[in-house]
C-alpha positions in Angstrom: 12.6 -9.8 10.6 14.6 -8.2 7.6 17.6 -5.9 8.7 16.8 -2.4 8.5 18.6 0.9 9.8 17.9 4.6 9.9 20.4 7.0 8.6 21.7 9.2 11.5 20.7 12.2 9.4 17.0 11.1 9.3 16.6 10.3 13.0 13.5 12.2 13.2 11.9 10.2 10.3 9.9 7.9 12.7 8.2 4.7 11.5 4.8 6.2 10.3 4.0 9.1 8.0 1.3 10.3 5.5 1.6 10.6 1.8 -1.0 13.2 0.6 -1.9 15.2 -2.6 -2.4 18.7 -0.9 -3.2 20.6 -4.2 -6.9 20.3 -3.6 -6.4 22.4 -0.2 -6.0 26.1 0.0 -2.6 27.2 1.5 -4.3 27.8 4.9 -6.0 24.4 4.8 -2.8 22.6 3.8 -1.1 24.3 6.9 -4.0 23.3 9.1 -3.8 19.7 7.8 0.1 19.6 8.4 -0.5 20.7 11.9 -3.1 18.2 12.6 -0.8 15.4 11.3 1.8 16.8 13.8 -0.7 16.5 16.6 -1.6 13.0 15.7 1.9 11.8 15.9 2.8 11.3 12.4 6.4 11.9 11.7 6.4 13.1 8.2 4.2 14.3 5.4 5.2 13.3 1.8 4.1 15.6 -1.0 4.3 15.0 -4.8 5.6 17.0 -7.8 3.1 16.8 -10.8 1.5 19.9 -12.2 0.1 21.6 -9.1 2.2 23.5 -6.4 6.0 23.7 -6.5 6.8 21.1 -3.8 9.9 23.2 -2.5 7.9 26.3 -2.0 5.1 24.5 -0.5 7.3 22.6 1.8 8.9 25.8 3.0 5.4 27.1 4.1 4.5 23.9 5.9 7.8 23.5 7.6 7.6 27.2 8.9 4.1 26.5 10.4 5.0 23.3 12.1 7.5 22.2 14.9 8.3 18.6 14.4 6.8 17.3 11.3 9.3 16.1 8.5 8.4 17.4 4.9 9.5 14.9 2.2 9.1 15.2 -1.6 7.7 12.0 -2.9 9.1 12.7 -5.4 10.6 15.7 -7.0 10.8 15.1 -10.8 14.4 15.4 -11.9 13.1 16.6 -15.3 11.5 19.6 -13.9 14.7 21.2 -12.6 18.3 21.6 -13.1 20.5 19.5 -10.6 22.0 22.6 -9.2 18.7 24.2 -8.1 17.5 20.8 -6.9 20.4 20.8 -4.5 20.0 24.3 -3.5 16.3 23.8 -2.6 17.1 20.6 -0.6 20.0 22.2 1.3 18.0 25.4 2.0 15.0 23.6 3.3 17.1 21.3 5.6 19.0 24.2 6.9 16.0 26.4 7.5 14.0 23.8 9.2 16.7 22.2 11.4 16.9 19.1 9.4 13.2 18.4 8.9 13.4 17.7 5.0 13.9 14.7 3.0 14.5 14.8 -0.6 12.9 12.2 -2.7 13.8 12.4 -6.4 12.7 10.4 -9.4 12.5 10.1 -13.1 8.4 10.3 -13.0 6.9 8.8 -16.1 7.0 9.0 -19.9 3.6 10.5 -20.3 4.4 13.4 -18.0 8.0 13.9 -19.1 7.6 13.4 -22.9 3.9 13.8 -23.4 3.3 16.9 -21.3 6.8 18.4 -21.1 8.2 17.4 -24.4 11.5 16.0 -22.9 13.4 12.9 -23.5 12.6 9.9 -21.2 14.8 7.3 -22.6 17.3 5.3 -20.4 15.9 6.5 -17.0 18.5 4.8 -14.9 21.4 6.2 -16.9 19.6 9.7 -16.8 19.2 9.4 -13.0 22.9 8.5 -12.6 24.1 11.5 -14.7 21.6 13.7 -12.7 23.1 12.7 -9.3 26.6 13.3 -10.8 25.7 16.8 -11.7 24.0 17.3 -8.3 27.1 16.1 -6.4 29.3 18.5 -8.5 27.0 21.5 -7.8 28.3 24.4 -5.6 26.5 25.7 -2.6 27.9 28.5 -0.8 25.1 29.5 1.8 25.5 28.1 5.4 24.9 24.3 5.1 22.5 22.4 7.3 24.1 20.5 10.3 23.6 17.3 8.1 22.8 16.8 4.5 19.2 16.0 3.9 18.5 12.2 3.2 18.3 11.8 -0.6 16.1 9.0 -1.7 15.2 7.6 -5.1 11.9 6.7 -6.4 12.8 3.0 -7.2 10.8 -0.1 -8.1 12.9 -2.2 -10.5 16.2 -3.9 -9.5 18.5 -1.4 -11.6 17.0 1.8 -10.0 17.0 0.0 -6.5 20.7 -0.9 -7.1 21.4 2.7 -7.9 19.8 3.9 -4.8 22.0 1.7 -2.9 25.0 2.9 -4.6 24.3 6.6 -4.9 21.5 7.6 -2.4 20.6 7.2 1.1 17.8 4.9 0.3 14.6 4.4 -1.8 10.9 5.4 -1.8 8.8 2.7 -3.6 5.2 3.7 -4.5 2.1 1.3 -5.2 3.9 -1.7 -4.0 3.5 -4.8 -1.6 5.3 -6.2 1.4 6.8 -8.7 -0.9 8.4 -5.9 -3.1 9.6 -4.3 0.2 11.5 -7.4 1.0 13.1 -7.4 -2.4 14.0 -3.9 -2.1 15.5 -4.3 1.3 17.7 -7.2 -0.1 19.0 -5.0 -2.9 19.5 -1.9 -0.9 21.3 -3.8 1.9 21.5 -2.6 5.6 22.1 1.1 6.5 19.9 2.5 3.8 16.5 4.1 4.4 13.5 2.3 2.8 10.5 4.4 3.0 7.3 2.8 1.5 4.1 4.2 0.3 0.9 2.2 1.2 -2.5 3.1 0.1 -5.4 2.2 2.5 -9.1 2.3 2.8 -10.7 2.3 6.3 -13.8 0.2 5.6 -14.7 -3.4 6.3 -17.1 -3.4 3.4 -15.3 -5.3 0.5 -17.3 -3.8 -2.3 -16.7 -0.2 -1.0 -13.0 -0.8 -0.2 -12.3 -2.3 -3.8 -14.3 0.2 -5.6 -12.4 2.9 -3.9 -9.1 1.2 -4.6 -9.9 0.7 -8.3 -10.8 4.4 -8.7 -7.5 5.2 -7.4 -5.7 2.7 -9.8 -7.2 4.1 -13.0 -4.4 6.6 -13.8 -1.6 4.4 -12.4 -2.6 1.2 -14.3 -1.7 2.9 -17.6 1.9 3.7 -16.5 4.6 1.2 -17.5 6.7 1.8 -14.5 3.9 0.4 -12.2 2.5 -2.2 -14.4 6.0 -3.7 -15.1 6.6 -3.9 -11.3 3.3 -5.5 -10.7 4.1 -8.0 -13.2 7.5 -8.6 -11.6 5.6 -9.3 -8.4 3.6 -12.1 -10.2 0.4 -10.4 -11.4 -0.7 -11.0 -14.9 -1.8 -8.7 -17.7 -5.5 -9.8 -17.0 -5.0 -9.0 -13.3 -4.0 -5.5 -14.4 -6.5 -4.9 -17.0 -9.4 -6.2 -14.9 -8.1 -4.7 -11.7 -8.6 -8.1 -10.1 -9.5 -8.5 -6.4 -6.1 -10.2 -6.1 -4.3 -7.4 -7.4 -6.4 -4.8 -5.6 -6.1 -6.5 -2.3 -2.3 -6.8 -2.5 -1.7 -3.2 -3.4 -4.3 -1.5 -1.3 -4.8 -2.3 2.6 -8.3 -2.2 3.7 -10.5 -3.3 6.6 -10.6 -2.1 10.1 -7.6 -0.2 11.9 -6.2 -3.5 13.2 -6.3 -5.0 9.6 -4.5 -1.9 8.1 -2.0 -1.8 11.1 -1.1 -5.5 10.1 -0.1 -4.4 6.5 2.0 -1.7 7.9 3.6 -4.1 10.2 4.2 -6.5 7.2 6.2 -3.8 5.4 8.2 -3.2 8.6 8.9 -7.0 9.0 10.0 -7.0 5.4 12.6 -4.4 6.1 10.8 -0.9 5.7 12.2 1.8 8.0 9.2 4.1 7.4 5.7 3.5 5.9 3.8 6.5 4.6 0.1 5.8 4.4 -2.1 7.4 1.7 -5.7 7.2 3.0 -8.2 6.9 0.1 -11.5 8.3 1.2 -14.4 6.3 0.5 -16.4 9.5 -0.3 -15.0 10.8 -3.7 -16.3 14.3 -2.8 -14.5 14.4 0.5 -13.0 17.9 1.0 -9.5 17.9 -0.4 -9.8 14.0 -0.9 -9.0 13.6 2.8 -10.5 11.4 5.4 -9.6 13.0 8.7 -11.4 10.3 10.8 -9.3 7.5 9.2 -6.2 9.5 9.6 -7.0 9.9 13.3 -8.0 6.2 13.6 -4.6 5.1 12.1 -2.4 7.5 13.9 0.7 6.3 15.7 -0.3 5.1 19.2 -3.6 4.0 17.8 -4.1 1.0 15.4 -0.5 1.4 14.2 
């Protein structure tokens, strides 16, 4: 088994969490969802930062309405906020929640940063390094949390993973495979958190599983950060263009609960400290795009 280690400041971040878009839920339903995850034994809920709710304001609500659940940003876009306010938000949430917050930050993608926001996306690794410098130099005069919240970088390629090893508590890869997890652990080294997102479909029907997975891939297959990483993993342009069975099956775990648990364990064996599953419902009209039965079946103490 590859070597892995928790950061002491992230001791409450247990092995299995959930990554979920909650913007299709009302605030009340999002609270109910977070409470349900806590009841099921998941250790963390990861939420994105796109064009919906502000993730820090939303995390504050969910933290106030839960008791043990860790809230993590997966990821907070560094182009959306100044490094000083980013630090303030993370430290505030960590202090107010008793240490139940993890700050994941990332450079996002050119279509969102340049196309939608009209900002410069060139040299993402250098931009991230400068951003971390500014965060580290920012003052904070309120009562601090008992320990700083873990700071993770959204990292896929070797240069961003190396920066995560140098300047962060770890990394949060997305749309990857256990093979990528093994490489990420080698670059990060021991003592760094490796929190991996894994999409899954709880069905034993291959056609349904792959159709669900391909629908989820549509947006992401046009983003160079992901396609370049898939090519590094050995997939061809044709695999990506055709959404081949080989690519789909590598990126999205599907089958019964035992089959999905095996993929989770493969990430763990490759060096992941924490796997956050993103359950893709087979019903595209599922309320809030959530499959509650699958989340219950895959909960800690069950299949995984």
